[in-house]
C-alpha positions as CSV (number, residue, x, y, z in Angstrom):
1,M,70.7,62.5,138.5
2,R,68.2,65.0,139.8
3,T,64.5,64.6,138.8
4,I,62.3,67.6,137.8
5,D,58.6,67.8,137.4
6,H,56.4,69.4,134.7
7,Q,56.1,72.7,136.5
8,E,59.9,73.1,136.8
9,L,60.4,72.3,133.1
10,K,57.6,74.6,132.0
11,Q,59.1,77.4,134.2
12,K,62.5,76.9,132.5
13,M,60.9,77.1,129.1
14,D,58.8,80.1,130.0
15,H,61.8,82.0,131.3
16,Q,63.9,80.9,128.3
17,I,66.6,79.4,130.4
18,S,69.2,77.7,128.2
19,F,69.0,73.9,128.3
20,R,68.8,71.0,125.8
21,L,65.6,68.9,126.0
22,V,66.1,65.4,124.7
23,M,63.4,62.8,124.0
24,A,64.7,59.3,124.6
25,L,62.3,57.5,122.4
26,S,62.2,56.3,118.8
27,E,62.0,58.6,115.8
28,W,58.5,57.4,115.1
29,Q,57.4,58.4,118.6
30,Y,59.2,61.8,118.3
31,Q,57.5,62.5,115.0
32,T,54.1,61.6,116.5
33,K,54.3,63.7,119.6
34,H,56.9,65.6,121.6
35,I,57.4,68.5,123.9
36,P,58.2,71.7,121.8
37,G,61.9,72.4,121.5
38,S,62.8,68.7,122.0
39,L,65.7,67.1,120.3
40,Y,65.8,63.5,119.0
41,F,69.0,61.6,118.3
42,A,69.0,58.4,116.3
43,T,72.1,57.0,118.1
44,I,73.9,57.6,121.4
45,Q,76.9,58.6,119.3
46,D,74.8,61.4,117.6
47,A,73.8,62.6,121.1
48,L,77.4,62.6,122.3
49,T,78.5,64.6,119.2
50,E,75.7,67.2,119.4
51,L,75.5,67.7,123.2
52,H,78.2,69.6,125.1
53,K,79.4,68.5,128.5
54,E,78.7,72.0,129.9
55,D,75.1,72.0,128.7
56,E,72.2,71.6,131.0
57,I,70.4,68.5,129.6
58,I,66.9,67.4,130.4
59,V,66.0,63.9,129.3
60,Y,62.4,62.5,129.1
61,C,60.4,59.7,127.5
62,S,56.8,58.6,127.7
63,D,55.9,58.3,131.4
64,R,57.2,57.2,134.8
65,T,57.2,53.6,133.8
66,C,59.5,54.2,130.8
67,V,63.2,53.6,131.6
68,A,64.7,55.0,128.3
69,S,65.2,58.5,129.7
70,A,66.8,57.3,133.0
71,A,69.1,55.1,131.0
72,L,70.1,57.9,128.7
73,G,70.7,60.3,131.6
74,K,72.9,57.8,133.4
75,L,74.9,57.2,130.2
76,L,75.4,60.9,129.7
77,E,76.6,61.3,133.3
78,Y,78.9,58.3,132.9
79,Q,80.3,60.1,129.8
80,G,81.1,63.2,131.9
81,Y,78.0,65.3,131.4
82,A,77.6,67.1,134.8
83,H,74.2,68.8,134.4
84,V,71.7,66.1,133.5
85,L,68.2,66.3,134.8
86,H,65.5,63.7,134.4
87,F,61.9,64.6,133.7
88,A,60.5,61.3,134.8
89,G,56.8,62.1,134.1
90,G,57.6,62.5,130.4
91,L,55.0,63.1,127.7
92,A,52.1,61.7,129.8
93,E,52.7,64.2,132.7
94,W,53.3,67.1,130.3
95,E,50.1,66.4,128.3
96,Q,48.1,65.8,131.5
97,A,49.1,69.3,132.7
98,G,47.6,70.7,129.5
99,Y,50.9,72.0,128.1
100,P,51.5,72.3,124.4
101,L,52.9,69.5,122.2
102,E,54.2,69.2,118.7
103,G,54.0,66.4,116.2
104,R,51.9,64.9,113.5
105,D,49.3,63.5,115.9
106,V,48.8,66.7,117.8
107,P,45.6,68.6,116.9
108,V,46.2,72.0,115.4
């Protein structure tokens, strides 16, 4: 699984390149703060139902020490998803770069 950084992800978003951005954390964490356009799935089965194997999928979680996104990415690859990217820096790297966030704890 290839890793991307915040600049590459932002560039994809700015150029409206088609991909599915998946936050691999809990619903509470998703509601609190997430990258705009992110998807949240309550279960792996929900993710497998909603995501298509031909989609480019970018997975992320909180930061480089979080293993949830890497685990989800590996699971998707195991299930036959060929275009999975890992944004290892996650929310921390995104926020540190000064990029926008959404959620109930994000100042308006």
